[in-house]
MIDOSE-1310 file (N, C-alpha, C; in nm, 2 decimals, decimal comma, always signed):
residues 260
mcel	+6,86/+4,19/+8,32/+6,87/+4,30/+8,43/+6,80/+4,43/+8,37; +6,77/+4,51/+8,47/+6,70/+4,64/+8,44/+6,81/+4,75/+8,42; +6,76/+4,87/+8,39/+6,85/+4,99/+8,38/+6,79/+5,10/+8,46; +6,88/+5,17/+8,53/+6,84/+5,28/+8,62/+6,88/+5,41/+8,57
lgme	+6,81/+5,52/+8,61/+6,84/+5,65/+8,58/+6,80/+5,74/+8,69; +6,88/+5,83/+8,74/+6,85/+5,92/+8,85/+6,90/+6,06/+8,82; +6,84/+6,16/+8,86/+6,88/+6,30/+8,85/+6,86/+6,37/+8,98; +6,96/+6,45/+9,02/+6,95/+6,53/+9,14/+7,02/+6,67/+9,11
cnvp	+6,95/+6,78/+9,14/+6,99/+6,91/+9,09/+6,98/+7,02/+9,20; +7,05/+7,13/+9,17/+7,04/+7,24/+9,27/+6,94/+7,35/+9,22; +6,89/+7,33/+9,10/+6,78/+7,42/+9,04/+6,69/+7,33/+8,97; +6,56/+7,36/+8,96/+6,46/+7,28/+8,89/+6,51/+7,25/+8,74
tdiv	+6,51/+7,13/+8,70/+6,56/+7,09/+8,57/+6,47/+6,98/+8,52; +6,45/+6,97/+8,39/+6,38/+6,86/+8,33/+6,48/+6,75/+8,29; +6,42/+6,62/+8,29/+6,51/+6,51/+8,27/+6,49/+6,45/+8,13; +6,43/+6,53/+8,04/+6,39/+6,48/+7,90/+6,51/+6,43/+7,83
fsfs	+6,63/+6,49/+7,83/+6,74/+6,45/+7,75/+6,79/+6,31/+7,79; +6,81/+6,29/+7,92/+6,86/+6,17/+7,97/+6,75/+6,06/+7,96; +6,62/+6,10/+7,99/+6,52/+6,00/+7,98/+6,50/+5,95/+7,84; +6,52/+6,04/+7,74/+6,51/+5,99/+7,60/+6,62/+5,89/+7,57
glal	+6,74/+5,90/+7,63/+6,84/+5,79/+7,61/+6,80/+5,66/+7,68; +6,74/+5,67/+7,80/+6,70/+5,55/+7,87/+6,58/+5,49/+7,79; +6,49/+5,57/+7,74/+6,37/+5,51/+7,67/+6,41/+5,42/+7,55; +6,52/+5,46/+7,48/+6,56/+5,38/+7,37/+6,61/+5,24/+7,42
rggv	+6,66/+5,23/+7,54/+6,70/+5,10/+7,59/+6,59/+5,02/+7,64; +6,47/+5,08/+7,64/+6,35/+5,01/+7,68/+6,28/+4,95/+7,56; +6,35/+4,87/+7,48/+6,28/+4,80/+7,37/+6,34/+4,82/+7,23; +6,43/+4,92/+7,21/+6,50/+4,94/+7,08/+6,65/+4,91/+7,09
kgph	+6,72/+4,99/+7,17/+6,86/+4,97/+7,19/+6,90/+4,87/+7,30; +6,79/+4,82/+7,37/+6,81/+4,73/+7,48/+6,69/+4,64/+7,50; +6,70/+4,53/+7,57/+6,59/+4,44/+7,58/+6,50/+4,46/+7,70; +6,50/+4,58/+7,76/+6,43/+4,61/+7,88/+6,29/+4,66/+7,84
sdgw	+6,21/+4,57/+7,80/+6,07/+4,60/+7,74/+5,96/+4,55/+7,83; +5,99/+4,52/+7,96/+5,88/+4,47/+8,05/+5,82/+4,57/+8,14; +5,84/+4,70/+8,11/+5,78/+4,80/+8,19/+5,88/+4,92/+8,21; +5,82/+5,03/+8,24/+5,90/+5,15/+8,26/+5,83/+5,24/+8,36
glal	+5,91/+5,33/+8,43/+5,85/+5,42/+8,52/+5,94/+5,54/+8,54; +5,88/+5,65/+8,58/+5,94/+5,78/+8,60/+5,88/+5,85/+8,72; +5,96/+5,89/+8,82/+5,91/+5,96/+8,94/+5,98/+6,09/+8,94; +5,90/+6,20/+8,96/+5,94/+6,33/+8,96/+5,90/+6,40/+9,09
ydgr	+5,99/+6,45/+9,17/+5,96/+6,51/+9,30/+5,91/+6,65/+9,29; +5,82/+6,69/+9,38/+5,78/+6,82/+9,40/+5,78/+6,84/+9,55; +5,89/+6,89/+9,61/+5,90/+6,89/+9,75/+5,91/+6,75/+9,81; +5,83/+6,73/+9,91/+5,83/+6,60/+9,97/+5,74/+6,49/+9,90
avrt	+5,66/+6,54/+9,80/+5,57/+6,45/+9,73/+5,63/+6,42/+9,59; +5,58/+6,31/+9,54/+5,64/+6,26/+9,41/+5,52/+6,23/+9,31; +5,53/+6,26/+9,19/+5,43/+6,22/+9,09/+5,50/+6,11/+9,00; +5,43/+6,01/+8,97/+5,48/+5,89/+8,90/+5,41/+5,86/+8,77
flep	+5,48/+5,81/+8,67/+5,43/+5,76/+8,55/+5,48/+5,62/+8,54; +5,39/+5,52/+8,52/+5,42/+5,38/+8,52/+5,34/+5,31/+8,41; +5,41/+5,22/+8,34/+5,35/+5,13/+8,24/+5,42/+5,00/+8,24; +5,34/+4,89/+8,24/+5,40/+4,76/+8,23/+5,42/+4,72/+8,08
saca	+5,49/+4,81/+8,00/+5,51/+4,78/+7,86/+5,64/+4,85/+7,82; +5,68/+4,84/+7,70/+5,81/+4,89/+7,65/+5,80/+5,04/+7,64; +5,91/+5,10/+7,70/+5,91/+5,25/+7,71/+5,94/+5,31/+7,57; +6,02/+5,24/+7,48/+6,05/+5,29/+7,35/+5,93/+5,31/+7,26
sspl	+5,83/+5,24/+7,28/+5,71/+5,25/+7,20/+5,59/+5,30/+7,27; +5,61/+5,36/+7,39/+5,50/+5,41/+7,47/+5,45/+5,55/+7,44; +5,32/+5,57/+7,40/+5,27/+5,70/+7,38/+5,28/+5,79/+7,51; +5,27/+5,73/+7,62/+5,28/+5,80/+7,75/+5,42/+5,85/+7,77
atyv	+5,52/+5,77/+7,74/+5,66/+5,81/+7,75/+5,69/+5,92/+7,65; +5,63/+5,91/+7,53/+5,65/+6,02/+7,44/+5,59/+6,15/+7,49; +5,47/+6,14/+7,55/+5,40/+6,26/+7,60/+5,49/+6,32/+7,71; +5,55/+6,24/+7,80/+5,63/+6,29/+7,91/+5,75/+6,37/+7,85
rsnp	+5,81/+6,31/+7,75/+5,93/+6,38/+7,69/+5,89/+6,50/+7,61; +5,76/+6,51/+7,56/+5,72/+6,63/+7,49/+5,67/+6,74/+7,58; +5,64/+6,71/+7,71/+5,59/+6,80/+7,80/+5,68/+6,80/+7,93; +5,79/+6,87/+7,92/+5,89/+6,86/+8,03/+5,83/+6,91/+8,16
iktl	+5,86/+6,84/+8,27/+5,83/+6,88/+8,40/+5,96/+6,90/+8,48; +5,98/+7,02/+8,53/+6,11/+7,05/+8,60/+6,10/+7,00/+8,75; +6,21/+6,95/+8,79/+6,22/+6,89/+8,93/+6,36/+6,90/+8,98; +6,37/+6,88/+9,11/+6,51/+6,88/+9,17/+6,56/+6,73/+9,19
laia	+6,46/+6,64/+9,17/+6,50/+6,50/+9,19/+6,41/+6,41/+9,11; +6,47/+6,32/+9,04/+6,39/+6,22/+8,96/+6,46/+6,09/+8,96; +6,38/+5,98/+8,94/+6,42/+5,84/+8,93/+6,34/+5,78/+8,82; +6,41/+5,71/+8,73/+6,35/+5,64/+8,62/+6,40/+5,50/+8,61
hvrk	+6,33/+5,41/+8,54/+6,37/+5,27/+8,54/+6,30/+5,20/+8,41; +6,38/+5,12/+8,34/+6,32/+5,03/+8,24/+6,35/+4,89/+8,28; +6,25/+4,81/+8,27/+6,25/+4,67/+8,33/+6,27/+4,56/+8,23; +6,36/+4,47/+8,27/+6,37/+4,34/+8,21/+6,34/+4,24/+8,32
rtrg	+6,23/+4,17/+8,31/+6,17/+4,09/+8,41/+6,27/+3,97/+8,45; +6,30/+3,96/+8,58/+6,37/+3,84/+8,63/+6,28/+3,78/+8,74; +6,22/+3,85/+8,83/+6,13/+3,80/+8,93/+6,00/+3,88/+8,92; +5,89/+3,80/+8,93/+5,76/+3,87/+8,93/+5,71/+3,88/+8,79
vvsl	+5,57/+3,88/+8,77/+5,51/+3,89/+8,64/+5,52/+4,03/+8,59; +5,49/+4,05/+8,46/+5,49/+4,18/+8,40/+5,35/+4,24/+8,44; +5,35/+4,34/+8,52/+5,23/+4,40/+8,57/+5,26/+4,54/+8,62; +5,15/+4,62/+8,64/+5,17/+4,76/+8,69/+5,22/+4,75/+8,84
anth	+5,17/+4,65/+8,91/+5,22/+4,64/+9,05/+5,37/+4,61/+9,06; +5,43/+4,55/+8,96/+5,57/+4,51/+8,96/+5,66/+4,61/+8,89; +5,60/+4,73/+8,85/+5,68/+4,82/+8,77/+5,74/+4,92/+8,86; +5,87/+4,95/+8,84/+5,95/+5,04/+8,92/+5,93/+5,18/+8,86
pfvr	+5,96/+5,29/+8,93/+6,00/+5,29/+9,07/+5,88/+5,27/+9,17; +5,91/+5,22/+9,29/+5,81/+5,20/+9,39/+5,81/+5,32/+9,48; +5,69/+5,35/+9,54/+5,68/+5,47/+9,63/+5,61/+5,43/+9,76; +5,66/+5,48/+9,87/+5,60/+5,46/+10,00/+5,62/+5,59/+10,08
elwg	+5,53/+5,61/+10,18/+5,54/+5,72/+10,27/+5,62/+5,68/+10,40; +5,71/+5,77/+10,44/+5,78/+5,75/+10,57/+5,81/+5,89/+10,62; +5,78/+5,91/+10,75/+5,81/+6,04/+10,81/+5,74/+6,16/+10,74; +5,63/+6,14/+10,68/+5,56/+6,25/+10,61/+5,61/+6,29/+10,48
rhft	+5,69/+6,20/+10,41/+5,74/+6,23/+10,28/+5,74/+6,10/+10,20; +5,75/+6,12/+10,07/+5,76/+6,00/+9,98/+5,90/+5,96/+9,96; +5,92/+5,83/+9,98/+6,05/+5,76/+9,94/+6,02/+5,69/+9,81; +6,12/+5,69/+9,72/+6,11/+5,63/+9,59/+6,22/+5,54/+9,56
fahn	+6,20/+5,43/+9,50/+6,30/+5,32/+9,49/+6,30/+5,25/+9,36; +6,41/+5,23/+9,30/+6,42/+5,14/+9,18/+6,55/+5,06/+9,19; +6,54/+4,94/+9,14/+6,64/+4,83/+9,16/+6,68/+4,77/+9,03; +6,81/+4,73/+9,03/+6,86/+4,65/+8,92/+6,94/+4,53/+8,98
gtvr	+6,89/+4,41/+8,94/+6,96/+4,29/+9,00/+6,85/+4,19/+9,05; +6,90/+4,09/+9,12/+6,81/+3,99/+9,18/+6,86/+3,97/+9,32; +6,76/+3,97/+9,42/+6,79/+3,95/+9,56/+6,72/+3,82/+9,60; +6,79/+3,72/+9,64/+6,73/+3,59/+9,67/+6,70/+3,59/+9,82
gvkk	+6,60/+3,51/+9,86/+6,56/+3,50/+10,00/+6,51/+3,62/+10,06; +6,47/+3,72/+9,98/+6,44/+3,85/+10,03/+6,32/+3,85/+10,12; +6,23/+3,75/+10,11/+6,11/+3,75/+10,19/+6,13/+3,71/+10,33; +6,26/+3,68/+10,36/+6,29/+3,65/+10,50/+6,32/+3,78/+10,58
lrtg	+6,34/+3,89/+10,50/+6,37/+4,02/+10,56/+6,24/+4,08/+10,62; +6,25/+4,15/+10,73/+6,14/+4,21/+10,80/+6,10/+4,34/+10,73; +5,97/+4,36/+10,71/+5,92/+4,48/+10,64/+5,83/+4,56/+10,72; +5,81/+4,53/+10,85/+5,73/+4,61/+10,94/+5,59/+4,64/+10,88
rftp	+5,56/+4,77/+10,88/+5,42/+4,81/+10,83/+5,42/+4,83/+10,68; +5,53/+4,81/+10,62/+5,54/+4,83/+10,47/+5,52/+4,70/+10,40; +5,40/+4,69/+10,34/+5,36/+4,56/+10,27/+5,38/+4,57/+10,12; +5,45/+4,48/+10,06/+5,46/+4,48/+9,91/+5,32/+4,47/+9,85
igdt	+5,30/+4,53/+9,74/+5,18/+4,52/+9,66/+5,20/+4,41/+9,55; +5,32/+4,41/+9,49/+5,35/+4,32/+9,38/+5,42/+4,20/+9,44; +5,49/+4,12/+9,35/+5,56/+4,00/+9,39/+5,70/+4,00/+9,35; +5,76/+4,12/+9,34/+5,91/+4,13/+9,30/+6,00/+4,13/+9,43
dseh	+6,12/+4,08/+9,41/+6,22/+4,09/+9,52/+6,25/+4,24/+9,54; +6,25/+4,32/+9,44/+6,28/+4,46/+9,45/+6,19/+4,54/+9,55; +6,06/+4,52/+9,53/+5,97/+4,59/+9,62/+5,98/+4,54/+9,76; +6,00/+4,41/+9,78/+6,02/+4,36/+9,91/+6,15/+4,42/+9,98
afca	+6,25/+4,43/+9,90/+6,38/+4,48/+9,95/+6,36/+4,63/+9,99; +6,28/+4,70/+9,91/+6,25/+4,84/+9,94/+6,18/+4,86/+10,07; +6,08/+4,77/+10,09/+6,00/+4,77/+10,22/+6,09/+4,74/+10,34; +6,19/+4,65/+10,32/+6,28/+4,61/+10,42/+6,37/+4,73/+10,46
ilag	+6,41/+4,81/+10,36/+6,50/+4,93/+10,39/+6,42/+5,03/+10,47; +6,29/+5,06/+10,43/+6,21/+5,15/+10,50/+6,18/+5,11/+10,64; +6,16/+4,98/+10,66/+6,13/+4,92/+10,79/+6,25/+4,94/+10,88; +6,37/+4,92/+10,82/+6,49/+4,93/+10,90/+6,52/+5,08/+10,94
lerr	+6,49/+5,17/+10,85/+6,50/+5,31/+10,88/+6,40/+5,35/+10,99; +6,28/+5,30/+10,98/+6,18/+5,34/+11,08/+6,21/+5,29/+11,22; +6,28/+5,17/+11,22/+6,32/+5,11/+11,35/+6,43/+5,20/+11,42; +6,51/+5,26/+11,33/+6,62/+5,34/+11,39/+6,59/+5,48/+11,42
fkay	+6,50/+5,54/+11,35/+6,47/+5,69/+11,37/+6,32/+5,70/+11,38; +6,28/+5,78/+11,48/+6,14/+5,82/+11,50/+6,09/+5,92/+11,40; +6,18/+6,00/+11,35/+6,14/+6,11/+11,26/+6,26/+6,13/+11,16; +6,24/+6,21/+11,06/+6,35/+6,23/+10,97/+6,47/+6,29/+11,04
prrr	+6,59/+6,22/+11,03/+6,70/+6,26/+11,11/+6,75/+6,41/+11,09; +6,77/+6,48/+11,20/+6,82/+6,62/+11,19/+6,96/+6,62/+11,13; +7,04/+6,52/+11,17/+7,18/+6,52/+11,12/+7,17/+6,42/+11,00; +7,18/+6,48/+10,88/+7,16/+6,41/+10,76/+7,26/+6,29/+10,74
sdlw	+7,38/+6,31/+10,79/+7,48/+6,20/+10,77/+7,43/+6,07/+10,84; +7,35/+6,09/+10,95/+7,30/+5,97/+11,02/+7,21/+5,89/+10,92; +7,13/+5,96/+10,85/+7,04/+5,89/+10,75/+7,13/+5,83/+10,64; +7,23/+5,90/+10,59/+7,32/+5,84/+10,48/+7,38/+5,71/+10,53
eava	+7,43/+5,71/+10,65/+7,50/+5,59/+10,70/+7,41/+5,48/+10,72; +7,28/+5,51/+10,77/+7,18/+5,40/+10,79/+7,14/+5,34/+10,66; +7,12/+5,42/+10,55/+7,08/+5,37/+10,42/+7,19/+5,28/+10,37; +7,32/+5,33/+10,38/+7,43/+5,25/+10,33/+7,44/+5,11/+10,41
eigg	+7,42/+5,12/+10,54/+7,44/+4,99/+10,62/+7,32/+4,90/+10,59; +7,20/+4,94/+10,58/+7,09/+4,86/+10,56/+7,10/+4,80/+10,41; +7,14/+4,89/+10,32/+7,15/+4,85/+10,18/+7,26/+4,74/+10,17; +7,36/+4,75/+10,25/+7,46/+4,64/+10,25/+7,41/+4,51/+10,30
vvgr	+7,33/+4,52/+10,41/+7,27/+4,40/+10,46/+7,18/+4,33/+10,36; +7,10/+4,40/+10,29/+7,01/+4,35/+10,19/+7,09/+4,29/+10,07; +7,20/+4,37/+10,04/+7,29/+4,33/+9,93/+7,36/+4,20/+9,95; +7,37/+4,15/+10,07/+7,43/+4,01/+10,09/+7,35/+3,90/+10,03
hgtf	+7,22/+3,93/+9,99/+7,13/+3,83/+9,94/+7,14/+3,82/+9,79; +7,22/+3,91/+9,72/+7,22/+3,90/+9,58/+7,28/+4,03/+9,52; +7,23/+4,06/+9,39/+7,28/+4,18/+9,32/+7,19/+4,29/+9,35; +7,24/+4,40/+9,41/+7,16/+4,50/+9,47/+7,21/+4,64/+9,43
nfll	+7,20/+4,67/+9,30/+7,21/+4,81/+9,25/+7,08/+4,88/+9,27; +7,08/+5,00/+9,34/+6,95/+5,07/+9,36/+6,97/+5,22/+9,36; +6,86/+5,28/+9,33/+6,84/+5,43/+9,35/+6,73/+5,45/+9,45; +6,75/+5,54/+9,55/+6,66/+5,57/+9,65/+6,65/+5,72/+9,66
gdge	+6,53/+5,78/+9,66/+6,51/+5,92/+9,67/+6,42/+5,95/+9,79; +6,45/+6,06/+9,86/+6,36/+6,10/+9,97/+6,31/+6,25/+9,96; +6,33/+6,31/+9,84/+6,30/+6,45/+9,82/+6,41/+6,54/+9,84; +6,51/+6,50/+9,92/+6,63/+6,59/+9,95/+6,76/+6,52/+9,89
hlfa	+6,76/+6,39/+9,89/+6,89/+6,32/+9,85/+6,85/+6,22/+9,75; +6,95/+6,19/+9,67/+6,95/+6,07/+9,58/+7,06/+5,97/+9,63; +7,02/+5,86/+9,67/+7,11/+5,75/+9,72/+7,13/+5,66/+9,60; +7,25/+5,62/+9,57/+7,28/+5,53/+9,46/+7,38/+5,43/+9,50
rcat	+7,34/+5,30/+9,52/+7,43/+5,19/+9,56/+7,47/+5,11/+9,44; +7,60/+5,09/+9,43/+7,66/+5,00/+9,33/+7,69/+4,87/+9,38; +7,64/+4,76/+9,31/+7,67/+4,62/+9,34/+7,76/+4,57/+9,23; +7,72/+4,60/+9,11/+7,79/+4,56/+8,99/+7,83/+4,67/+8,89
rlcy	+7,72/+4,74/+8,85/+7,74/+4,85/+8,75/+7,66/+4,97/+8,79; +7,72/+5,09/+8,79/+7,65/+5,21/+8,82/+7,76/+5,32/+8,79; +7,71/+5,44/+8,73/+7,80/+5,54/+8,70/+7,73/+5,68/+8,71; +7,81/+5,79/+8,72/+7,74/+5,92/+8,73/+7,83/+6,02/+8,66
virk	+7,76/+6,13/+8,62/+7,83/+6,25/+8,57/+7,77/+6,37/+8,63; +7,85/+6,47/+8,66/+7,79/+6,60/+8,72/+7,81/+6,71/+8,62; +7,70/+6,76/+8,57/+7,71/+6,87/+8,47/+7,71/+7,00/+8,54; +7,81/+7,08/+8,51/+7,83/+7,21/+8,58/+7,92/+7,30/+8,48
apfg	+7,93/+7,42/+8,52/+8,00/+7,52/+8,43/+8,15/+7,48/+8,43; +8,22/+7,49/+8,32/+8,16/+7,54/+8,19/+8,09/+7,43/+8,12; +7,96/+7,46/+8,08/+7,88/+7,36/+8,01/+7,91/+7,35/+7,86; +7,89/+7,24/+7,80/+7,91/+7,21/+7,66/+7,81/+7,12/+7,60
datl	+7,85/+7,06/+7,49/+7,76/+6,97/+7,42/+7,76/+6,83/+7,49; +7,65/+6,76/+7,48/+7,64/+6,62/+7,52/+7,55/+6,55/+7,41; +7,60/+6,44/+7,37/+7,53/+6,36/+7,26/+7,50/+6,22/+7,32; +7,37/+6,18/+7,30/+7,33/+6,05/+7,35/+7,41/+5,94/+7,28
kddd	+7,44/+5,84/+7,36/+7,52/+5,72/+7,31/+7,44/+5,64/+7,21; +7,31/+5,63/+7,23/+7,23/+5,54/+7,15/+7,15/+5,62/+7,04; +7,18/+5,75/+7,02/+7,11/+5,83/+6,93/+7,20/+5,94/+6,89; +7,15/+6,02/+6,79/+7,23/+6,14/+6,74/+7,18/+6,27/+6,80
ltvd	+7,10/+6,26/+6,91/+7,05/+6,37/+6,97/+7,16/+6,44/+7,06; +7,18/+6,57/+7,03/+7,28/+6,65/+7,10/+7,22/+6,77/+7,16; +7,26/+6,81/+7,28/+7,21/+6,93/+7,35/+7,34/+7,01/+7,39; +7,33/+7,14/+7,36/+7,43/+7,23/+7,41/+7,38/+7,29/+7,54
fsev	+7,43/+7,24/+7,65/+7,38/+7,28/+7,78/+7,41/+7,42/+7,82; +7,51/+7,48/+7,75/+7,54/+7,62/+7,78/+7,43/+7,71/+7,74; +7,34/+7,66/+7,65/+7,23/+7,75/+7,61/+7,10/+7,74/+7,70; +7,10/+7,64/+7,79/+6,98/+7,62/+7,87/+7,02/+7,62/+8,02
ttpd	+7,13/+7,67/+8,06/+7,18/+7,67/+8,20/+7,23/+7,81/+8,23; +7,26/+7,82/+8,36/+7,33/+7,94/+8,41/+7,46/+7,89/+8,47; +7,56/+7,97/+8,49/+7,69/+7,93/+8,55/+7,68/+7,86/+8,69; +7,57/+7,89/+8,76/+7,55/+7,83/+8,89/+7,48/+7,70/+8,90
drva	+7,43/+7,65/+8,78/+7,35/+7,53/+8,78/+7,45/+7,41/+8,80; +7,39/+7,31/+8,86/+7,47/+7,18/+8,88/+7,37/+7,07/+8,88; +7,39/+6,97/+8,80/+7,30/+6,85/+8,78/+7,38/+6,72/+8,78; +7,34/+6,63/+8,87/+7,40/+6,50/+8,88/+7,31/+6,40/+8,81
ivat	+7,37/+6,32/+8,72/+7,30/+6,22/+8,65/+7,36/+6,08/+8,69; +7,28/+5,99/+8,73/+7,33/+5,85/+8,76/+7,26/+5,75/+8,67; +7,33/+5,66/+8,62/+7,28/+5,56/+8,53/+7,35/+5,43/+8,54; +7,28/+5,32/+8,50/+7,34/+5,19/+8,50/+7,47/+5,19/+8,41
aplt	+7,45/+5,25/+8,29/+7,56/+5,26/+8,19/+7,56/+5,40/+8,13; +7,68/+5,46/+8,09/+7,68/+5,59/+8,04/+7,57/+5,62/+7,93; +7,50/+5,73/+7,94/+7,40/+5,76/+7,84/+7,46/+5,85/+7,73; +7,57/+5,91/+7,75/+7,63/+6,00/+7,65/+7,77/+5,95/+7,61
rdel	+7,81/+6,00/+7,49/+7,94/+5,95/+7,44/+8,05/+6,05/+7,45; +8,02/+6,17/+7,49/+8,12/+6,28/+7,50/+8,13/+6,35/+7,64; +8,09/+6,27/+7,74/+8,10/+6,32/+7,88/+8,19/+6,22/+7,96; +8,25/+6,27/+8,06/+8,34/+6,18/+8,14/+8,25/+6,13/+8,26
wthg	+8,22/+6,00/+8,25/+8,14/+5,93/+8,35/+8,23/+5,87/+8,46; +8,19/+5,88/+8,58/+8,26/+5,81/+8,69/+8,19/+5,68/+8,72; +8,27/+5,57/+8,72/+8,21/+5,44/+8,74/+8,22/+5,40/+8,89; +8,12/+5,34/+8,94/+8,12/+5,30/+9,08/+8,19/+5,17/+9,11
lpgk	+8,23/+5,16/+9,24/+8,29/+5,04/+9,29/+8,19/+4,95/+9,36; +8,19/+4,82/+9,34/+8,09/+4,74/+9,41/+8,11/+4,75/+9,56; +7,99/+4,76/+9,62/+7,99/+4,78/+9,77/+8,00/+4,92/+9,82; +7,99/+5,02/+9,72/+7,99/+5,16/+9,76/+7,86/+5,23/+9,73
mwvf	+7,82/+5,33/+9,81/+7,70/+5,40/+9,79/+7,73/+5,55/+9,78; +7,68/+5,62/+9,68/+7,69/+5,76/+9,66/+7,57/+5,83/+9,72; +7,59/+5,95/+9,78/+7,48/+6,04/+9,82/+7,49/+6,17/+9,74; +7,39/+6,21/+9,67/+7,39/+6,33/+9,59/+7,29/+6,43/+9,66
sngg	+7,33/+6,55/+9,67/+7,24/+6,66/+9,71/+7,29/+6,79/+9,65; +7,19/+6,88/+9,63/+7,22/+7,01/+9,57/+7,31/+7,00/+9,44; +7,28/+6,89/+9,36/+7,35/+6,87/+9,24/+7,49/+6,82/+9,24; +7,54/+6,79/+9,36/+7,67/+6,74/+9,37/+7,68/+6,61/+9,46
lsae	+7,80/+6,56/+9,46/+7,83/+6,44/+9,54/+7,86/+6,48/+9,68; +7,77/+6,44/+9,78/+7,79/+6,48/+9,92/+7,87/+6,38/+9,99; +7,86/+6,25/+9,95/+7,93/+6,14/+10,03/+7,94/+6,02/+9,94; +8,05/+5,94/+9,97/+8,06/+5,81/+9,92/+8,09/+5,72/+10,04
lpsc	+8,00/+5,62/+10,06/+8,01/+5,54/+10,18/+8,02/+5,39/+10,15; +8,08/+5,31/+10,24/+8,08/+5,17/+10,22/+7,94/+5,11/+10,24; +7,90/+5,02/+10,16/+7,77/+4,96/+10,17/+7,78/+4,81/+10,13; +7,85/+4,74/+10,22/+7,88/+4,60/+10,19/+7,87/+4,51/+10,31
């Protein structure tokens, strides 16, 4: 299986600390060496870094960690191949345009029979079940809404419902970003932590790297981190229940919805 990482904040923040922990699981502390990707939002648009190789030994991943880019929303992924060859086209996160904004998606698990799902105008480029499932979600949203919903809760409920339908076909842990929200669906394993005042130290679980967040934040800052498994050893992580989906916005948890 793969590992997921998401970040959603109320102020521009870099993801270097958490991404450093995830990178170690991409070939050193974990077997997820079949590709890695990082998507960083800038408004409605997203910039992506993708490689079909191990993150832990990647010069590009090292460059990204050494040159922090601040963002309000980020999604990262390290891959252990289950479906589809190791290639750039099959590397998460995947990006598509809908309603004049980028949607970004990363998946952990295996979804069987996914090619039976309708994808509308969204055509997969690679041959993974993950990308096909992403296209099916976007097609379902486009059928329901002509434009980005004015009432945000309508979008939340639609993503949860469509995610549940796709999830009937297998293991469907996913992160989905739209530039305003981070959607996180738990099928088997997913957890989150919200960093807010009073800030303190955090130490990576797979390394001795420690950050004192009180030195790099203000009392009003709020950062939500979502991961397949806890990345730090000294923070209290909330573990998800199978068939539930979280919605994060402005650095906090906005909703927990059924998605089964």
